[in-house]
N, C-alpha and C positions, 0 to 999 in steps of 0.2 A: 890592092884591089880585092874586093869582097868575093868569097867563094860563091858559087851559084847554089841554089837550093837543090838542084840535081846532084851536084858534086857532094854536097853534105849528106844527102840521102844515101848515096852510093857508099860513103864512108861508114854510115850507120849499118847498112847491110853487111859490109865487110867485117865490122866490129862484132856482129852476131856470129858470123862464120868463124872468127878467131876464138871466140869463147871466152871473153874476159869475164872475170867473177865480179860479183857485186862488191866484194872487198877491195878489189882493184879500182873500181870506179862506181860511185853511186850514180843516181839518175842525172844530177847536174853535171857531174864530172864527165859522164858519157856524152852529153850533148856538146860540152866544150871540147872534148877529145875529137869529136867528129868534125867540128869547125876547123880545128888545128890541122887535122889530117887533110882537109880539103883546101888548106892554105891560108886560113883566116886566123883571127884571134878573138877570144871571148873570155870574160872573167866576171862572174857574178857572185854576189853574197849567198844566193840560194834561189829556189824556185819562186819565192815571192818577189825577190828582187828582179828576176827575169820578167815576170808578169807585169810589173810596174814600170819597166823600161822597154816595153814592147813597142815595135813600130806600128803593130796593130794587134788588137786583142778583142776577141768576141766568142760567143758560144759556138759549139760545133755545128749547130743548125745555121747560124749566121755565116759561118765560114763556107759551108756548102752552098748556101744561096748566093753568096757573093763571089764565088769561084776562088776562094782563098785557101781551100784545102789542097795544097800542092806539095810535091816533094820538098822536104827540107823545113816545112812549116812545124812549129812546136806544138805539141799536144799537152794539155794540162788537166789535172784533176783538182777541182775546187771542193773543199770540204763543206758540209752542210752547216758547220758552226765555225766560229772564229776562237774557239777555246784554246787552240794552240798557236794562234797567230802571234808572231814576235810584236812586242810593244811598239817598235818604230812604225808599224803599218796600221795600228789600231785606229779605227775611225774613218779611214780613207774610202770606205765603201766597196772595195774590190774583193774582199774576202781572202780566205786562206787557201793558197795553192800549194798542195803537198807533194806533187809528183809531176815529172816532165818527161816526155819522150819525143821521138821524131816520126812524122808521117813520111813514109818512103815510097808510096805509090801502090796502086792496086796489085795484089799478088806479086809483090816484089821479092818475096822469099817464102820458103817453107820451113816451119819449126814445130816443136811439140809443145803442147800446153802443160800445165802442172801435173796433169794425169797421164802424160806420156803419149797423147793422142796427136798425130800429125795434123797440121792445119796450114792453110794459105794465110800469109800475114801481110799487112800493110802498114804496120807500125813496128819500130824497134825502140826498146828502152832497157834500162838497167833495172831489173826487177828484184826487189827485196824478198819476194816470195819464191822466185826461181833461183835466187842468189847468183844471178848471172845476167849478162846482156842477152836479151832474148826477143824473138819476134812476137808480136801481139796483134790484136785487131782493134778496130774502132769501137767494138762492143765491150772493151775492157774498163768501162767506167770513165772514159775521157769525157770532160765537160766543156772544155774551152780549147780554142786554137789561137796561136800567136805567130806573128812574124817577128823575127829577130832583126834588130838594126844591123847586125854583123854579117847578114846573109843577103845576097842579091837574088831577088825573086823575079828577075826579068822585068818586062814591061807591065807586070801586074795585071795583065789582060785588060788594060785600059781603066783599071780601078783608080789610078792617081788622079784622074780628071774630075773625080766627085768633089763638088764644091762644098758639101756639107749642109748648110742650111738651105731650106727650100728657095728656089730662085725667085719666087714671088714674094718672099718675106720682106726684102728691102731691095728696091731697084739699085743696080750698080751700073747701068748705062753701058755695059760691055767693056769697061775699061780694064786694061791690063796693068795691074799695079806692081808686077814683079821687080821692076827696075827701081821702085821706091822702097821696097822692103829689103830687109837683110836676114840672113839665115842665122846670124849669131853675133854680129858686130853692130852696136848702136850707131846711128848716123846723126846728122845734125837736127836740131829741134825743128818740127813742123807741127802746126796745129792738127789735132785729131790723131796724132800718132802716139804710141806708147812703146815701152820696152818691157819684154818678158823678164819677170824675176821669179826665183824660187829659192826657198830656204837652204837647200842642199846643193844648188847649182845645177841640178839635173834638168832634163826636159820637162815641159808642162803639157798636160793633156789638152787638146782642142777637140771638143766633142760635137757630134752632129746635131744634138739638141741640148737645150739649156737645162740639164739635169744631171746630178751626180750618178744616177742610175743608168744613164746612157752607156751602152757597151760599145758602140762604134766610135772610135776616136782615133786621132793622130797625135803626134808629138811635135812640139815647137821648142827649139833650143832656148835656154835661158840666155838673155842678152839679145834675142832677136828683136828687130824693130817691126811693129805690126800696125795696121791701120784699124782704128776703132770706129764702127758705124754707129753703135748705140750701146748703152748700158742700162740694165734694169734688173732689180731683185738679185743683185749680187752676180750677174752674168753679163758678159760683154760679147756682142756679135763682132767678130773681127775678121780680117782678111790677113793671112800670114803664111810664110813659106815654112812648110813642114820639114821634118828631118829627112824625108824621102825626096826632097827637092821639088815637090809640087806645091803650088800656091792654092790654098783653100779658104773658104769662107765659112766659118762655123763659130761655135761657142767656147769661151774660155771664162773660168771663174775670175772675176774682176780683181780679187785679191792678188793675183799673180801679174798684174799689170801696173806699171809706173808710167804715168803720163809725162811726156817730155817737158811740157810746160811747168810741171811741178817738181822736177828733179833739182836737187841742190847743187 
């Protein structure tokens, strides 16, 4: 069972009180430690890997507007350039995420800043500047918010029912296709259905709009069977079961779809 965001946030506050040093755990190790302390599991290659495997990723403003800035949510800093971006991520359009922390709730703890001044904190991270796990604030340069697949954020305040594409874009007749889609195991061949494929076997982004610049997206497992409504200019409008269990209608790059009647 996944730990809740509230439990992960509580573990983060406790880690700040313990006083772990930066040498004991950097920013990524700190987040993974909190998830383990809350009873879960997490293992990433780095902050860029975290961002690219997020259950949801968006700007801080988008997270606030959509009610996604909740305890246990990840906070990220995206650099202005990609000069130090690892080669494996070059060209994917997401940018270079250099630091991660956890949102723990408004006024969740009190800590001192780098000048020794006491302040109320709503973020905890392992700070290279402070050389320890420390309390921080949302004004500390955070640019993005993410939801981790390994954390249970509850009912998502109804966010999971978002269908992605505008309802008037393509008529769907109100049909519930969930019983004909799969979350990761291909089924028998049916016309107008496809299977999600990815080079590394990881989840593929399902974006709200047909643009690589779209920051609102969900993830669909490789091997998932999806319904394709149409394809144009390299994008397919599909209906799919996302990794969070919700069925959504949105856009995926057509290169990640293998039509069932074309499979060998």
